[in-house]
ChimeraX commands (.cxc) that place a marker at each C-alpha (Angstrom):
marker #1 position -18.48,0.12,-10.40 radius 0.5
marker #1 position -16.76,3.17,-8.89 radius 0.5
marker #1 position -13.90,2.65,-6.43 radius 0.5
marker #1 position -15.53,2.79,-3.39 radius 0.5
marker #1 position -17.70,0.46,-4.62 radius 0.5
marker #1 position -15.36,-2.04,-5.64 radius 0.5
marker #1 position -13.36,-1.54,-2.44 radius 0.5
marker #1 position -15.85,-2.52,-0.56 radius 0.5
marker #1 position -16.54,-5.47,-2.88 radius 0.5
marker #1 position -12.72,-6.34,-1.91 radius 0.5
marker #1 position -12.91,-5.82,1.61 radius 0.5
marker #1 position -16.39,-7.91,1.83 radius 0.5
marker #1 position -14.66,-11.16,3.34 radius 0.5
marker #1 position -13.23,-9.52,5.89 radius 0.5
marker #1 position -16.43,-7.40,6.60 radius 0.5
marker #1 position -19.22,-10.09,6.13 radius 0.5
marker #1 position -17.37,-12.89,8.07 radius 0.5
marker #1 position -15.91,-11.32,10.88 radius 0.5
marker #1 position -17.19,-7.75,11.74 radius 0.5
marker #1 position -21.30,-7.74,10.62 radius 0.5
marker #1 position -22.55,-10.53,13.06 radius 0.5
marker #1 position -20.71,-8.58,16.34 radius 0.5
marker #1 position -22.19,-5.40,15.66 radius 0.5
marker #1 position -25.73,-7.22,15.13 radius 0.5
marker #1 position -25.58,-7.47,18.89 radius 0.5
marker #1 position -27.75,-5.67,21.06 radius 0.5
marker #1 position -26.13,-4.01,24.45 radius 0.5
marker #1 position -22.45,-3.73,24.75 radius 0.5
marker #1 position -21.17,-6.41,26.78 radius 0.5
marker #1 position -17.93,-7.91,28.02 radius 0.5
marker #1 position -18.76,-10.44,25.42 radius 0.5
marker #1 position -19.06,-7.78,22.99 radius 0.5
marker #1 position -15.32,-6.52,23.25 radius 0.5
marker #1 position -14.19,-10.30,23.83 radius 0.5
marker #1 position -15.54,-10.85,20.20 radius 0.5
marker #1 position -14.32,-7.88,18.80 radius 0.5
marker #1 position -11.26,-8.38,19.93 radius 0.5
marker #1 position -10.82,-11.43,18.68 radius 0.5
marker #1 position -12.67,-10.77,15.03 radius 0.5
marker #1 position -9.71,-7.62,15.20 radius 0.5
marker #1 position -6.78,-10.11,15.76 radius 0.5
marker #1 position -8.31,-12.39,12.81 radius 0.5
marker #1 position -8.54,-9.71,10.67 radius 0.5
marker #1 position -4.81,-9.61,11.09 radius 0.5
marker #1 position -4.73,-5.92,12.62 radius 0.5
marker #1 position -2.55,-7.36,15.02 radius 0.5
marker #1 position -2.30,-7.66,19.10 radius 0.5
marker #1 position -0.77,-4.76,19.70 radius 0.5
marker #1 position -3.05,-2.53,17.11 radius 0.5
marker #1 position -6.37,-4.30,18.42 radius 0.5
marker #1 position -5.61,-3.74,21.94 radius 0.5
marker #1 position -4.93,0.14,21.64 radius 0.5
marker #1 position -8.28,0.14,19.25 radius 0.5
marker #1 position -10.36,-1.56,21.78 radius 0.5
marker #1 position -8.77,0.52,24.58 radius 0.5
marker #1 position -9.80,3.84,22.41 radius 0.5
marker #1 position -13.30,2.48,21.54 radius 0.5
marker #1 position -13.96,2.11,25.32 radius 0.5
marker #1 position -12.90,5.60,26.11 radius 0.5
marker #1 position -15.21,6.76,23.41 radius 0.5
marker #1 position -17.81,4.80,24.50 radius 0.5
marker #1 position -18.31,6.27,28.04 radius 0.5
marker #1 position -17.45,9.58,26.36 radius 0.5
marker #1 position -20.30,9.47,24.28 radius 0.5
marker #1 position -22.28,7.45,26.19 radius 0.5
marker #1 position -23.40,4.58,23.60 radius 0.5
marker #1 position -25.22,1.84,24.44 radius 0.5
marker #1 position -25.75,-0.25,21.93 radius 0.5
marker #1 position -23.03,-2.44,19.51 radius 0.5
marker #1 position -24.48,-0.73,16.35 radius 0.5
marker #1 position -23.79,2.88,17.84 radius 0.5
marker #1 position -20.15,1.67,18.17 radius 0.5
marker #1 position -19.87,1.01,14.75 radius 0.5
marker #1 position -19.87,4.53,13.16 radius 0.5
marker #1 position -17.11,5.21,16.39 radius 0.5
marker #1 position -14.70,2.44,15.13 radius 0.5
marker #1 position -14.82,3.31,11.91 radius 0.5
marker #1 position -13.61,7.04,12.95 radius 0.5
marker #1 position -11.41,5.65,14.45 radius 0.5
marker #1 position -9.33,3.35,12.44 radius 0.5
marker #1 position -9.87,6.60,10.02 radius 0.5
marker #1 position -8.01,8.66,12.31 radius 0.5
marker #1 position -5.31,5.97,12.46 radius 0.5
marker #1 position -4.84,5.49,8.55 radius 0.5
marker #1 position -4.66,9.05,7.78 radius 0.5
marker #1 position -1.95,10.38,6.26 radius 0.5
marker #1 position 0.00,13.47,8.23 radius 0.5
marker #1 position 0.50,14.66,4.62 radius 0.5
marker #1 position -0.28,14.45,0.98 radius 0.5
marker #1 position 1.70,12.55,-1.32 radius 0.5
marker #1 position 3.59,13.69,-5.11 radius 0.5
marker #1 position 3.17,17.21,-4.16 radius 0.5
marker #1 position 6.42,18.31,-5.82 radius 0.5
marker #1 position 6.39,19.21,-9.75 radius 0.5
marker #1 position 8.48,16.46,-10.52 radius 0.5
marker #1 position 9.08,13.09,-8.64 radius 0.5
marker #1 position 10.41,9.67,-8.33 radius 0.5
marker #1 position 8.98,6.84,-7.12 radius 0.5
marker #1 position 11.42,3.45,-5.87 radius 0.5
marker #1 position 9.30,0.18,-5.89 radius 0.5
marker #1 position 10.32,-2.24,-3.27 radius 0.5
marker #1 position 8.91,-5.55,-2.29 radius 0.5
marker #1 position 9.21,-9.72,-2.53 radius 0.5
marker #1 position 8.64,-11.19,-5.36 radius 0.5
marker #1 position 5.07,-12.03,-5.95 radius 0.5
marker #1 position 3.15,-9.43,-4.23 radius 0.5
marker #1 position 2.34,-7.94,-7.28 radius 0.5
marker #1 position 5.08,-5.18,-7.62 radius 0.5
marker #1 position 5.13,-4.99,-11.57 radius 0.5
marker #1 position 1.27,-4.65,-12.27 radius 0.5
marker #1 position 1.61,-1.79,-9.52 radius 0.5
marker #1 position 3.95,-0.20,-11.32 radius 0.5
marker #1 position 2.34,-0.66,-14.51 radius 0.5
marker #1 position -1.08,0.68,-12.97 radius 0.5
marker #1 position 0.79,3.60,-10.83 radius 0.5
marker #1 position 2.15,4.35,-14.61 radius 0.5
marker #1 position -1.67,4.55,-15.63 radius 0.5
marker #1 position -3.33,6.23,-12.71 radius 0.5
marker #1 position -0.96,9.34,-12.74 radius 0.5
marker #1 position -0.78,9.02,-17.18 radius 0.5
marker #1 position -4.88,9.53,-16.75 radius 0.5
marker #1 position -4.02,12.94,-14.24 radius 0.5
marker #1 position -2.06,14.35,-17.16 radius 0.5
marker #1 position 1.18,13.33,-15.04 radius 0.5
marker #1 position 3.93,12.58,-17.46 radius 0.5
marker #1 position 5.66,9.54,-16.07 radius 0.5
marker #1 position 9.14,6.62,-17.19 radius 0.5
marker #1 position 9.51,3.35,-15.91 radius 0.5
marker #1 position 12.99,2.32,-15.18 radius 0.5
marker #1 position 13.18,-1.15,-15.53 radius 0.5
marker #1 position 15.77,-2.01,-12.23 radius 0.5
marker #1 position 14.96,-5.41,-11.63 radius 0.5
marker #1 position 17.66,-7.10,-13.75 radius 0.5
marker #1 position 17.91,-10.26,-11.82 radius 0.5
marker #1 position 14.94,-12.02,-12.27 radius 0.5
marker #1 position 13.68,-13.61,-15.41 radius 0.5
marker #1 position 11.15,-12.32,-17.67 radius 0.5
marker #1 position 11.04,-8.79,-15.45 radius 0.5
marker #1 position 12.02,-6.32,-17.75 radius 0.5
marker #1 position 9.59,-8.10,-20.19 radius 0.5
marker #1 position 6.56,-8.45,-17.86 radius 0.5
marker #1 position 7.08,-4.52,-17.13 radius 0.5
marker #1 position 7.30,-3.77,-20.96 radius 0.5
marker #1 position 3.77,-5.17,-21.47 radius 0.5
marker #1 position 2.20,-3.27,-18.38 radius 0.5
marker #1 position 4.31,0.00,-19.84 radius 0.5
marker #1 position 2.47,-0.68,-23.24 radius 0.5
marker #1 position -0.81,-1.07,-21.33 radius 0.5
marker #1 position -0.10,2.12,-19.38 radius 0.5
marker #1 position 0.96,3.93,-22.35 radius 0.5
marker #1 position 4.53,5.18,-20.73 radius 0.5
marker #1 position 7.90,4.93,-21.89 radius 0.5
marker #1 position 10.21,2.46,-20.37 radius 0.5
marker #1 position 14.06,2.01,-20.44 radius 0.5
marker #1 position 15.81,-1.70,-19.94 radius 0.5
marker #1 position 18.71,-3.30,-19.90 radius 0.5
marker #1 position 19.44,-6.96,-20.64 radius 0.5
marker #1 position 19.05,-9.55,-17.33 radius 0.5
marker #1 position 21.59,-9.24,-14.84 radius 0.5
marker #1 position 23.15,-5.97,-15.82 radius 0.5
marker #1 position 23.88,-3.41,-13.16 radius 0.5
marker #1 position 20.41,-1.85,-11.62 radius 0.5
marker #1 position 22.08,1.84,-11.11 radius 0.5
marker #1 position 23.29,2.14,-14.67 radius 0.5
marker #1 position 19.14,1.15,-15.63 radius 0.5
marker #1 position 18.09,4.04,-13.45 radius 0.5
marker #1 position 20.86,6.68,-14.94 radius 0.5
marker #1 position 19.63,6.08,-18.34 radius 0.5
marker #1 position 16.30,6.34,-17.13 radius 0.5
marker #1 position 17.23,9.74,-15.82 radius 0.5
marker #1 position 18.94,10.32,-18.69 radius 0.5
marker #1 position 15.29,10.19,-20.84 radius 0.5
marker #1 position 13.10,11.57,-17.99 radius 0.5
marker #1 position 15.49,14.76,-18.25 radius 0.5
marker #1 position 15.64,14.91,-22.21 radius 0.5
marker #1 position 11.59,14.24,-22.33 radius 0.5
marker #1 position 11.09,16.57,-19.85 radius 0.5
marker #1 position 8.78,14.25,-17.68 radius 0.5
marker #1 position 7.21,14.53,-14.25 radius 0.5
marker #1 position 7.43,10.88,-12.53 radius 0.5
marker #1 position 10.23,7.92,-13.14 radius 0.5
marker #1 position 9.02,4.65,-11.59 radius 0.5
marker #1 position 11.96,2.44,-10.55 radius 0.5
marker #1 position 11.27,-1.44,-10.04 radius 0.5
marker #1 position 13.53,-2.62,-8.38 radius 0.5
marker #1 position 15.21,-6.69,-7.27 radius 0.5
marker #1 position 12.70,-8.31,-5.22 radius 0.5
marker #1 position 14.30,-10.09,-2.61 radius 0.5
marker #1 position 15.12,-9.98,0.99 radius 0.5
marker #1 position 17.39,-13.23,1.40 radius 0.5
marker #1 position 20.99,-10.69,1.93 radius 0.5
marker #1 position 19.71,-7.60,3.37 radius 0.5
marker #1 position 23.16,-6.26,3.25 radius 0.5
marker #1 position 23.27,-6.72,-0.86 radius 0.5
marker #1 position 19.45,-5.68,-1.14 radius 0.5
marker #1 position 20.53,-1.94,0.90 radius 0.5
marker #1 position 23.97,-1.28,-1.32 radius 0.5
marker #1 position 21.78,-1.83,-4.40 radius 0.5
marker #1 position 19.15,0.44,-3.44 radius 0.5
marker #1 position 22.01,3.12,-1.46 radius 0.5
marker #1 position 23.73,3.13,-5.09 radius 0.5
marker #1 position 20.37,3.43,-7.14 radius 0.5
marker #1 position 19.67,6.55,-4.38 radius 0.5
marker #1 position 22.72,8.22,-5.06 radius 0.5
marker #1 position 22.81,8.32,-8.41 radius 0.5
marker #1 position 19.67,9.52,-8.18 radius 0.5
marker #1 position 20.29,12.23,-5.51 radius 0.5
marker #1 position 23.34,13.10,-8.50 radius 0.5
marker #1 position 21.69,13.19,-11.23 radius 0.5
marker #1 position 18.37,14.98,-9.98 radius 0.5
marker #1 position 19.10,16.57,-6.89 radius 0.5
marker #1 position 15.83,18.69,-6.41 radius 0.5
marker #1 position 13.34,16.25,-7.41 radius 0.5
marker #1 position 11.63,14.36,-4.80 radius 0.5
marker #1 position 12.09,10.75,-4.11 radius 0.5
marker #1 position 9.34,8.50,-2.65 radius 0.5
marker #1 position 10.15,4.74,-1.77 radius 0.5
marker #1 position 6.87,2.63,-1.56 radius 0.5
marker #1 position 6.44,-0.73,-0.51 radius 0.5
marker #1 position 4.12,-2.86,-2.34 radius 0.5
marker #1 position 2.37,-5.32,0.34 radius 0.5
marker #1 position 0.20,-8.58,-0.61 radius 0.5
marker #1 position -2.50,-8.13,1.81 radius 0.5
marker #1 position -3.11,-12.19,1.82 radius 0.5
marker #1 position 0.06,-12.71,3.59 radius 0.5
marker #1 position -1.81,-11.11,6.54 radius 0.5
marker #1 position 1.14,-10.70,9.68 radius 0.5
marker #1 position 4.12,-11.71,7.44 radius 0.5
marker #1 position 3.14,-8.07,5.38 radius 0.5
marker #1 position 4.19,-6.98,8.60 radius 0.5
marker #1 position 7.36,-8.64,9.30 radius 0.5
marker #1 position 8.36,-7.47,5.39 radius 0.5
marker #1 position 7.36,-4.21,6.33 radius 0.5
marker #1 position 9.65,-4.07,9.38 radius 0.5
marker #1 position 12.67,-5.15,7.26 radius 0.5
marker #1 position 12.19,-3.28,4.30 radius 0.5
marker #1 position 11.79,-0.06,6.86 radius 0.5
marker #1 position 15.26,-0.62,8.26 radius 0.5
marker #1 position 16.86,-1.02,4.92 radius 0.5
marker #1 position 15.04,1.03,2.61 radius 0.5
marker #1 position 13.85,4.42,4.31 radius 0.5
marker #1 position 10.33,4.02,3.44 radius 0.5
marker #1 position 8.46,6.75,2.68 radius 0.5
marker #1 position 4.70,5.00,2.09 radius 0.5
marker #1 position 3.21,1.43,1.19 radius 0.5
marker #1 position 1.36,-0.17,-1.37 radius 0.5
marker #1 position -1.60,-2.80,-0.61 radius 0.5
marker #1 position -2.49,-5.40,-3.44 radius 0.5
marker #1 position -4.75,-8.14,-3.41 radius 0.5
marker #1 position -7.68,-6.93,-0.79 radius 0.5
marker #1 position -10.31,-7.99,-3.27 radius 0.5
marker #1 position -8.62,-11.89,-2.09 radius 0.5
marker #1 position -8.52,-11.74,1.41 radius 0.5
marker #1 position -10.23,-11.99,4.38 radius 0.5
marker #1 position -7.42,-9.96,6.42 radius 0.5
marker #1 position -7.74,-6.71,5.40 radius 0.5
marker #1 position -6.89,-5.71,8.92 radius 0.5
marker #1 position -2.89,-5.66,8.07 radius 0.5
marker #1 position -3.35,-2.21,6.44 radius 0.5
marker #1 position -4.34,-0.96,9.93 radius 0.5
marker #1 position -1.59,-3.16,11.50 radius 0.5
marker #1 position 0.95,-2.08,9.50 radius 0.5
marker #1 position 0.05,1.74,9.54 radius 0.5
marker #1 position -0.23,1.84,13.45 radius 0.5
marker #1 position 2.22,-0.06,14.54 radius 0.5
marker #1 position 4.88,1.32,11.83 radius 0.5
marker #1 position 3.71,4.27,11.48 radius 0.5
marker #1 position 4.39,4.08,7.56 radius 0.5
marker #1 position 1.00,5.49,5.59 radius 0.5
marker #1 position -0.82,3.40,2.59 radius 0.5
marker #1 position -0.58,5.98,-0.26 radius 0.5
marker #1 position -2.07,3.08,-2.79 radius 0.5
marker #1 position -4.57,0.08,-2.92 radius 0.5
marker #1 position -5.49,-2.33,-5.02 radius 0.5
marker #1 position -8.56,-3.72,-5.57 radius 0.5
marker #1 position -8.62,-5.90,-8.45 radius 0.5
marker #1 position -6.42,-7.05,-12.12 radius 0.5
marker #1 position -7.78,-4.00,-13.98 radius 0.5
marker #1 position -5.34,-1.58,-14.82 radius 0.5
marker #1 position -7.79,1.03,-13.45 radius 0.5
marker #1 position -8.16,-0.79,-9.94 radius 0.5
marker #1 position -5.53,0.79,-7.87 radius 0.5
marker #1 position -6.32,4.66,-6.59 radius 0.5
marker #1 position -4.49,6.48,-4.04 radius 0.5
marker #1 position -5.51,5.62,-0.50 radius 0.5
marker #1 position -8.65,7.56,0.89 radius 0.5
marker #1 position -8.97,6.57,4.77 radius 0.5
marker #1 position -12.30,7.28,5.28 radius 0.5
marker #1 position -13.27,5.57,2.48 radius 0.5
marker #1 position -11.43,2.44,3.97 radius 0.5
marker #1 position -12.81,2.31,7.11 radius 0.5
marker #1 position -16.34,2.57,5.54 radius 0.5
marker #1 position -15.47,-0.44,3.71 radius 0.5
marker #1 position -14.07,-1.91,6.26 radius 0.5
marker #1 position -16.80,-1.85,9.02 radius 0.5
marker #1 position -20.03,-0.47,7.42 radius 0.5
marker #1 position -22.72,-3.09,7.11 radius 0.5
marker #1 position -23.61,-4.49,3.24 radius 0.5
marker #1 position -26.21,-3.31,2.45 radius 0.5
marker #1 position -25.39,0.53,3.16 radius 0.5
marker link #1:1,2 radius 0.2
marker link #1:2,3 radius 0.2
marker link #1:3,4 radius 0.2
marker link #1:4,5 radius 0.2
marker link #1:5,6 radius 0.2
marker link #1:6,7 radius 0.2
marker link #1:7,8 radius 0.2
marker link #1:8,9 radius 0.2
marker link #1:9,10 radius 0.2
marker link #1:10,11 radius 0.2
marker link #1:11,12 radius 0.2
marker link #1:12,13 radius 0.2
marker link #1:13,14 radius 0.2
marker link #1:14,15 radius 0.2
marker link #1:15,16 radius 0.2
marker link #1:16,17 radius 0.2
marker link #1:17,18 radius 0.2
marker link #1:18,19 radius 0.2
marker link #1:19,20 radius 0.2
marker link #1:20,21 radius 0.2
marker link #1:21,22 radius 0.2
marker link #1:22,23 radius 0.2
marker link #1:23,24 radius 0.2
marker link #1:24,25 radius 0.2
marker link #1:25,26 radius 0.2
marker link #1:26,27 radius 0.2
marker link #1:27,28 radius 0.2
marker link #1:28,29 radius 0.2
marker link #1:29,30 radius 0.2
marker link #1:30,31 radius 0.2
marker link #1:31,32 radius 0.2
marker link #1:32,33 radius 0.2
marker link #1:33,34 radius 0.2
marker link #1:34,35 radius 0.2
marker link #1:35,36 radius 0.2
marker link #1:36,37 radius 0.2
marker link #1:37,38 radius 0.2
marker link #1:38,39 radius 0.2
marker link #1:39,40 radius 0.2
marker link #1:40,41 radius 0.2
marker link #1:41,42 radius 0.2
marker link #1:42,43 radius 0.2
marker link #1:43,44 radius 0.2
marker link #1:44,45 radius 0.2
marker link #1:45,46 radius 0.2
marker link #1:46,47 radius 0.2
marker link #1:47,48 radius 0.2
marker link #1:48,49 radius 0.2
marker link #1:49,50 radius 0.2
marker link #1:50,51 radius 0.2
marker link #1:51,52 radius 0.2
marker link #1:52,53 radius 0.2
marker link #1:53,54 radius 0.2
marker link #1:54,55 radius 0.2
marker link #1:55,56 radius 0.2
marker link #1:56,57 radius 0.2
marker link #1:57,58 radius 0.2
marker link #1:58,59 radius 0.2
marker link #1:59,60 radius 0.2
marker link #1:60,61 radius 0.2
marker link #1:61,62 radius 0.2
marker link #1:62,63 radius 0.2
marker link #1:63,64 radius 0.2
marker link #1:64,65 radius 0.2
marker link #1:65,66 radius 0.2
marker link #1:66,67 radius 0.2
marker link #1:67,68 radius 0.2
marker link #1:68,69 radius 0.2
marker link #1:69,70 radius 0.2
marker link #1:70,71 radius 0.2
marker link #1:71,72 radius 0.2
marker link #1:72,73 radius 0.2
marker link #1:73,74 radius 0.2
marker link #1:74,75 radius 0.2
marker link #1:75,76 radius 0.2
marker link #1:76,77 radius 0.2
marker link #1:77,78 radius 0.2
marker link #1:78,79 radius 0.2
marker link #1:79,80 radius 0.2
marker link #1:80,81 radius 0.2
marker link #1:81,82 radius 0.2
marker link #1:82,83 radius 0.2
marker link #1:83,84 radius 0.2
marker link #1:84,85 radius 0.2
marker link #1:85,86 radius 0.2
marker link #1:86,87 radius 0.2
marker link #1:87,88 radius 0.2
marker link #1:88,89 radius 0.2
marker link #1:89,90 radius 0.2
marker link #1:90,91 radius 0.2
marker link #1:91,92 radius 0.2
marker link #1:92,93 radius 0.2
marker link #1:93,94 radius 0.2
marker link #1:94,95 radius 0.2
marker link #1:95,96 radius 0.2
marker link #1:96,97 radius 0.2
marker link #1:97,98 radius 0.2
marker link #1:98,99 radius 0.2
marker link #1:99,100 radius 0.2
marker link #1:100,101 radius 0.2
marker link #1:101,102 radius 0.2
marker link #1:102,103 radius 0.2
marker link #1:103,104 radius 0.2
marker link #1:104,105 radius 0.2
marker link #1:105,106 radius 0.2
marker link #1:106,107 radius 0.2
marker link #1:107,108 radius 0.2
marker link #1:108,109 radius 0.2
marker link #1:109,110 radius 0.2
marker link #1:110,111 radius 0.2
marker link #1:111,112 radius 0.2
marker link #1:112,113 radius 0.2
marker link #1:113,114 radius 0.2
marker link #1:114,115 radius 0.2
marker link #1:115,116 radius 0.2
marker link #1:116,117 radius 0.2
marker link #1:117,118 radius 0.2
marker link #1:118,119 radius 0.2
marker link #1:119,120 radius 0.2
marker link #1:120,121 radius 0.2
marker link #1:121,122 radius 0.2
marker link #1:122,123 radius 0.2
marker link #1:123,124 radius 0.2
marker link #1:124,125 radius 0.2
marker link #1:125,126 radius 0.2
marker link #1:126,127 radius 0.2
marker link #1:127,128 radius 0.2
marker link #1:128,129 radius 0.2
marker link #1:129,130 radius 0.2
marker link #1:130,131 radius 0.2
marker link #1:131,132 radius 0.2
marker link #1:132,133 radius 0.2
marker link #1:133,134 radius 0.2
marker link #1:134,135 radius 0.2
marker link #1:135,136 radius 0.2
marker link #1:136,137 radius 0.2
marker link #1:137,138 radius 0.2
marker link #1:138,139 radius 0.2
marker link #1:139,140 radius 0.2
marker link #1:140,141 radius 0.2
marker link #1:141,142 radius 0.2
marker link #1:142,143 radius 0.2
marker link #1:143,144 radius 0.2
marker link #1:144,145 radius 0.2
marker link #1:145,146 radius 0.2
marker link #1:146,147 radius 0.2
marker link #1:147,148 radius 0.2
marker link #1:148,149 radius 0.2
marker link #1:149,150 radius 0.2
marker link #1:150,151 radius 0.2
marker link #1:151,152 radius 0.2
marker link #1:152,153 radius 0.2
marker link #1:153,154 radius 0.2
marker link #1:154,155 radius 0.2
marker link #1:155,156 radius 0.2
marker link #1:156,157 radius 0.2
marker link #1:157,158 radius 0.2
marker link #1:158,159 radius 0.2
marker link #1:159,160 radius 0.2
marker link #1:160,161 radius 0.2
marker link #1:161,162 radius 0.2
marker link #1:162,163 radius 0.2
marker link #1:163,164 radius 0.2
marker link #1:164,165 radius 0.2
marker link #1:165,166 radius 0.2
marker link #1:166,167 radius 0.2
marker link #1:167,168 radius 0.2
marker link #1:168,169 radius 0.2
marker link #1:169,170 radius 0.2
marker link #1:170,171 radius 0.2
marker link #1:171,172 radius 0.2
marker link #1:172,173 radius 0.2
marker link #1:173,174 radius 0.2
marker link #1:174,175 radius 0.2
marker link #1:175,176 radius 0.2
marker link #1:176,177 radius 0.2
marker link #1:177,178 radius 0.2
marker link #1:178,179 radius 0.2
marker link #1:179,180 radius 0.2
marker link #1:180,181 radius 0.2
marker link #1:181,182 radius 0.2
marker link #1:182,183 radius 0.2
marker link #1:183,184 radius 0.2
marker link #1:184,185 radius 0.2
marker link #1:185,186 radius 0.2
marker link #1:186,187 radius 0.2
marker link #1:187,188 radius 0.2
marker link #1:188,189 radius 0.2
marker link #1:189,190 radius 0.2
marker link #1:190,191 radius 0.2
marker link #1:191,192 radius 0.2
marker link #1:192,193 radius 0.2
marker link #1:193,194 radius 0.2
marker link #1:194,195 radius 0.2
marker link #1:195,196 radius 0.2
marker link #1:196,197 radius 0.2
marker link #1:197,198 radius 0.2
marker link #1:198,199 radius 0.2
marker link #1:199,200 radius 0.2
marker link #1:200,201 radius 0.2
marker link #1:201,202 radius 0.2
marker link #1:202,203 radius 0.2
marker link #1:203,204 radius 0.2
marker link #1:204,205 radius 0.2
marker link #1:205,206 radius 0.2
marker link #1:206,207 radius 0.2
marker link #1:207,208 radius 0.2
marker link #1:208,209 radius 0.2
marker link #1:209,210 radius 0.2
marker link #1:210,211 radius 0.2
marker link #1:211,212 radius 0.2
marker link #1:212,213 radius 0.2
marker link #1:213,214 radius 0.2
marker link #1:214,215 radius 0.2
marker link #1:215,216 radius 0.2
marker link #1:216,217 radius 0.2
marker link #1:217,218 radius 0.2
marker link #1:218,219 radius 0.2
marker link #1:219,220 radius 0.2
marker link #1:220,221 radius 0.2
marker link #1:221,222 radius 0.2
marker link #1:222,223 radius 0.2
marker link #1:223,224 radius 0.2
marker link #1:224,225 radius 0.2
marker link #1:225,226 radius 0.2
marker link #1:226,227 radius 0.2
marker link #1:227,228 radius 0.2
marker link #1:228,229 radius 0.2
marker link #1:229,230 radius 0.2
marker link #1:230,231 radius 0.2
marker link #1:231,232 radius 0.2
marker link #1:232,233 radius 0.2
marker link #1:233,234 radius 0.2
marker link #1:234,235 radius 0.2
marker link #1:235,236 radius 0.2
marker link #1:236,237 radius 0.2
marker link #1:237,238 radius 0.2
marker link #1:238,239 radius 0.2
marker link #1:239,240 radius 0.2
marker link #1:240,241 radius 0.2
marker link #1:241,242 radius 0.2
marker link #1:242,243 radius 0.2
marker link #1:243,244 radius 0.2
marker link #1:244,245 radius 0.2
marker link #1:245,246 radius 0.2
marker link #1:246,247 radius 0.2
marker link #1:247,248 radius 0.2
marker link #1:248,249 radius 0.2
marker link #1:249,250 radius 0.2
marker link #1:250,251 radius 0.2
marker link #1:251,252 radius 0.2
marker link #1:252,253 radius 0.2
marker link #1:253,254 radius 0.2
marker link #1:254,255 radius 0.2
marker link #1:255,256 radius 0.2
marker link #1:256,257 radius 0.2
marker link #1:257,258 radius 0.2
marker link #1:258,259 radius 0.2
marker link #1:259,260 radius 0.2
marker link #1:260,261 radius 0.2
marker link #1:261,262 radius 0.2
marker link #1:262,263 radius 0.2
marker link #1:263,264 radius 0.2
marker link #1:264,265 radius 0.2
marker link #1:265,266 radius 0.2
marker link #1:266,267 radius 0.2
marker link #1:267,268 radius 0.2
marker link #1:268,269 radius 0.2
marker link #1:269,270 radius 0.2
marker link #1:270,271 radius 0.2
marker link #1:271,272 radius 0.2
marker link #1:272,273 radius 0.2
marker link #1:273,274 radius 0.2
marker link #1:274,275 radius 0.2
marker link #1:275,276 radius 0.2
marker link #1:276,277 radius 0.2
marker link #1:277,278 radius 0.2
marker link #1:278,279 radius 0.2
marker link #1:279,280 radius 0.2
marker link #1:280,281 radius 0.2
marker link #1:281,282 radius 0.2
marker link #1:282,283 radius 0.2
marker link #1:283,284 radius 0.2
marker link #1:284,285 radius 0.2
marker link #1:285,286 radius 0.2
marker link #1:286,287 radius 0.2
marker link #1:287,288 radius 0.2
marker link #1:288,289 radius 0.2
marker link #1:289,290 radius 0.2
marker link #1:290,291 radius 0.2
marker link #1:291,292 radius 0.2
marker link #1:292,293 radius 0.2
marker link #1:293,294 radius 0.2
marker link #1:294,295 radius 0.2
marker link #1:295,296 radius 0.2
marker link #1:296,297 radius 0.2
marker link #1:297,298 radius 0.2
marker link #1:298,299 radius 0.2
marker link #1:299,300 radius 0.2
view
């Protein structure tokens, strides 16, 4: 099964249960707009994003002289793809660092493993830094994923200084002449000041030791949490200077619209998307494929 088919299957709960019945209507009526608005909110696009999309949809319908609800499906796909399309490509530099942040339970560890596997398969040489030294067994779990991905890992004991782990990983990164350093971080939000201080310390080490290497900060969000994912993104954006989002667990939710809400409301691009448990079930985000999988009929 290709990745688009996995994505389409993953978003089936959102598409089949929410959108397909609406576009099955014939004429465009006020009731159609009301039902579409309700569907978007149920899919966790949020009120703000839904209002903007409906307004743009009405403008496009008037401009293109559309007559049926089915004709508006393609237009809505185009509008969603336009929202979701990043302004810039990801990791265009020769050597890069990715800081991975997110609360516990969102799939941070598995996302790191899948990222390492993806980049390894592209001929890019990664290394992992087990920087979440506060959660019991975090380093051990990440080690399992490093073995699956065939990626080296640097780790210290539980409770160690995360910046020290990153420092040692950078030394190995340089010595082995690797291309990508992926850093795990502590998954907590209960004390934003401590989190920010910890991440700032890590960033200072990276900036000092790798001054010419591009650094990205990706937040892992669990799609099944719906609007709570937006609240998490806002908090991390305030403290961490996010440059992108990883959306996980889209295969287990009818709330796939949350990805649109995060992008529209916060302006942070989705960089990767996960639609399964396999090591190859995370791929770079494609706005057009996402819009098609979210809105297109299942028989297409």
